N, C-alpha and C positions, 0 to 999 in steps of 0.2 A: 228447419228442426233437424233435425239428428236421424240418419240412415237406422231404416229396421233390417236388419241383416237377419238369416235364419241360422239358429247357427246346430252345427252339425254335430254337435257331444249328444249323450242324451237325456233326454225331458226335464231327469230329473236336474240334472249339472248347470242345466240353462235357467230354470225355474230357482236353482238357490242362486245362480249372478244375480238374477231380477230383485234375491231380497237380502243377500249378502250384504250386513253391515257394512262395507268397505267399498270404497268408490272404483272404479272397473270405466276406463279411458283403454279401445285400440283402434291405433292408425298407421294405417300402411308406410309400408313399406319408403313409401318418397314422403312423407308427413304431408304430402294433401291435401287428406281425407282420413274422416274420421269414420272407423268401420261399426266403430260397438261405443257405447254405451251406458251405464246402467241406470235406475231411478237413482242413488243414491249418491253416484257419481254428480249426476245436473243439481243435484239438493244442495252436492256441495261448494259444486262449482257454482249455482245462483242463478241456471238455465239451460237452455242446449247447448250441448257440447260442439264447437266448429272446429276446424284449420287454425280458424286464424287465434283463437281462443287458448290453444291448447301450444301453438307456436309462443306468442305472448307468453306465459306463466311458462310453460318447460322448455321451451325451444335449448337451452342449451346443456338438459343433461337427455332430451332426444337425440341428441349428438354424442352422443357417447353415453349408451344407455349400459346400468349396473343389471348386475344378476346377483349381488348379493341380498340379500335377507335383513344385514346389518345395518343399510343406510335407510332401511323405511322401518326399524324399530328404534335409532337415533335423532335421524339425520335432517335428509332436504324437505323444509314444509317452505308453502308461499302465502302471504294473503291475501284471501279472497273476500272483501267486503268487510266485515264486523273479526269473521272469523279467522282461522290460522289453519290449511291443509298440509298436512305431511303425505308427502309421496316420496314412491320410488318406480324407476322405469325398468323396464325388461324387457330386453330381446328374443325374439324368436328364431328357431333358424329358417323361416321366410322370408326376415328381413320386418316382419311387421312388431313395433315396440308396444307396449301395454303399460298402462300408469296405474297403475293401485295408490286408493287414495284415500284416509280419515283424517277427523277434526282433531288436531291436537292441538285446540287451544285452550283448555281446560288444562294439559298435561303441560303444554310452552306456562302457563301462569303459575301452575303449581311451585312450576322450576324454576321461575324468577324470584317466585316468594321463598323458597328456600336457600335460593341463591344471595337474596337482599337480608335475608335472619344470616348467613353464613357469615357475609362481609360482616355487618351491623357487630356480630358477637366478635369475632375475631380485630375487628376497630377496639372495643371496649377491651376486649383482652390487651392488646398493646399498649391502652392509653392509660388502663390501669397500669401496667408494666411500670411504661414512662413514667409517671408521679408515682411509679415507688422508686422507680431507679434514681430519679432523677430526687425525687425529695430529700436522700438519705442526706446527700452530701449538701445539699442546699441546707437542710437544719443543720446541719454541721457547721459550715460556713457563719451563716449566723448565730447559732451559741460563740463561735469560737470568737467572732465579730465581735459579739455584745458584752463576753465578757472582758477582750483585750481594752473597748472602750472605756468599759466602767473602772478597770483598774492600770491605768496609762501609768499614772503617779507610782502608784507601789510596786508593777512589778517589776521586776528587775528584769535587764537586756534578756539574762539565758531566759527567759520565762516569757518577754514579749518574742521572740524569735518564736520557743515552740505553738508559741499560737499559729504564728503568722504560716510557717511551716504547712498549719494538719489548715488551715486556709490554702495556701497553695494548692496540699496533693488532692485534697476534695475535688480544686478545680479542675487540674490536672485529669479527674475523673468524671468530673461532666463534660470537660472538652471531649473525652476519650469516648463516652455515650454517645454523643452527637457525630461522632467520624465513623462511630459506626452506623447509624443510622441514614446518616451521608453513603454511608456504600453502600445497604442494604434498593438506597433511591435508585439512584443513579450507578452502574458499576458498568456504563463504556461502554461502546459496542464491540464486536466480538469479532476475532478474525480464524472464523471454523478453515482445519486443514489436515491432511489425511493425518495423525498422528498413534506411534506404536504405543499403547497403552503396557505392556511389560517393559521398553526402555523409559518411560515416566516411573516408574515404580522402580526400577536402578535407583533411578539418579535419586528415587524419592532417602531408598533405604541408603542410599548411600551417604544422602544429606544428616538422616538422623540418625544413623547408623552410629556416634560416639559416646552419643546424647545416651541414646536406649543401654546400649553395652552399661554405660558406666550407673542406669538407674537396673541391669539385671534384668531386660528384660529380652525374648529373643523373639526375631522377628523371621518367620517363615514366609521363605517366598518359593509360592506352590509350582506357579511356573516359570522358575527353573526349567524347565527340558523341553520349554514349549517355545515352538517361532513364536513370530511378531503376531499381535491383534491388533489390528493398526482400523480404530473408531478416526470421527470425525469430528474433532474439538479444538480448542479454541487452548495452546498451552496453557497460557496463563490462570486461564481459570481453570483448567485443570488440575496442575499442580495447587492451586491454594483448597482446590475442592480432597483434594489426598492426603496433602497438609492436616488440611483440619480435620480429616478421619483419621490422622495416625494420632494427633496429636488429644483425639479425645480417645481412640482406642489405648493409649498409654496413661493418661490420668484416667482411665476404668481398670486396669492391671494391678496398677498402682496398689493395689496393698494385697493383692495375689503372691502365695510361698512362691508361683514355681510362671511370673506370672510369661505369658505368650501374645505378639500379635500375627496373624498368619494371613498372608498379602497372596489373592489369584484375579488373574486376568484369563477372559476365555472369550469364544465366540457363542452364543447362544445362537434364539432363531430369529435372525434376519438383522442381529444385533450383538456389539459387546460388551464384554461388560466386568468392569473389576470392585473385587468386593476385598472388605477389611473386616476380621475379624479377629474379636478378643474374647479373650477368657477368663474375663472378668466377674464383676456379681451380678452382671441382666441389670436391665430396666421392668416394671411393672407394663402391664397394659395402658394403667392412666397415664402412667409416663410416657410410655409410648407414644399415645392419642395428641401429647402436647407437644415434641420433641423440638419440634418444627415452629413451635410459638413462640414472637420476638419475647424475651425478657423472661423466657421462661430456660433455664439450669436444675441437669442433673446434677450438678456440684456446685458447693458453697466456694463463694462469688464470683459464680462464675455469671458474667451479664444476657444468655442467653443470644449472643447473634451471631453466634456463628456459622451454625446447623441451620439457622434463616437463609443465612447467605449464599450457603452450596446449595441448598435446594432451588435458587431464583436463578444460580448459575448451570446446574445440571440442565432443572426448563430452560436456559437458556439455550445451552448446545445443542436442544432439540434430544433431549434424553431423561431417564426418568430413577428415581434414589427407594428403596425399599429397605424398611427396614427387620426382624426378626431377632428374638429374642426370647432368654428361657431365662428367667431369676437362681441368680446361681451359678450359669452356666456362660452364659459371656454374651454376647453379641453380636451379631453380624450389619453390615452397613455392606448393595450392593447398588454398584452408580453403573445403570443400564446407558450406553451411545449408538447415534447412531453408527450403522458401517460405512466407511469411507469410499465415496465412488470412484469405480473399478477406471483405470483408465491416465 
């Protein structure tokens, strides 16, 4: 049986703890004794709560008690019979630890349903895009080959060469689509190391400077007067990310009277970021929602894999990418990366 403990607090508080729709379990500083469990805790855990049960279910968490409500809202849970029980552990100044419990079975089920729906929708979108992207060149090859087969004896050598050239061209396009898909599926192992984002941006500007100058595009390095901004990243992956974002930006400003791209790097809250801003036409809210979908592109002829790979690379480096845009004003891509470890 769970020990009965007299509560020192006011009677109304004790009554609240007995009636509240949250399970509450108190454990002694040594974790050898359960000093309190309310009826909801016993219901959630399937009976009387003792030290052995607590050690089995929550032992690893008791050794590193949490004090943030965030873990209770989003994080830890254990399976007890047919139910999933979410929990959070709090340590009091006297060393005792208190476990707050609630039934998250329905929440997790709905979350999995939502995740499954999202995956299914994204797969459907991707397969539809793949069918479209491969369908066009396949149809072109089929038509060209059919016409060529039916007119082999009447077409001149020059005309035959024209049709064969089209077949080769469309085949190359299919190979490129498959290459991009392979690049998305397997990006290889990353070598994460301290990298100066400012220095990487300077190298990028030097690489593309001649081309952007020829196109009349001004590149502004807003970080020019700042010192190093060091993040933990993979050099090759970071350069691919930055080059892709800068390439997109140059295309976005191509029809502007005074095209300009601004690069900036800085330290944020516990992270480092690099921002690529253009003064192009901007993108609508609907376009923004689909930006990172395979086979979706806002530009004619685009295959819609660049930003998909960018997002995967950024995620693989432990970072995030955010997009802000105002139609008619411009678009900003902000990549946030973990700081390099000191020392």
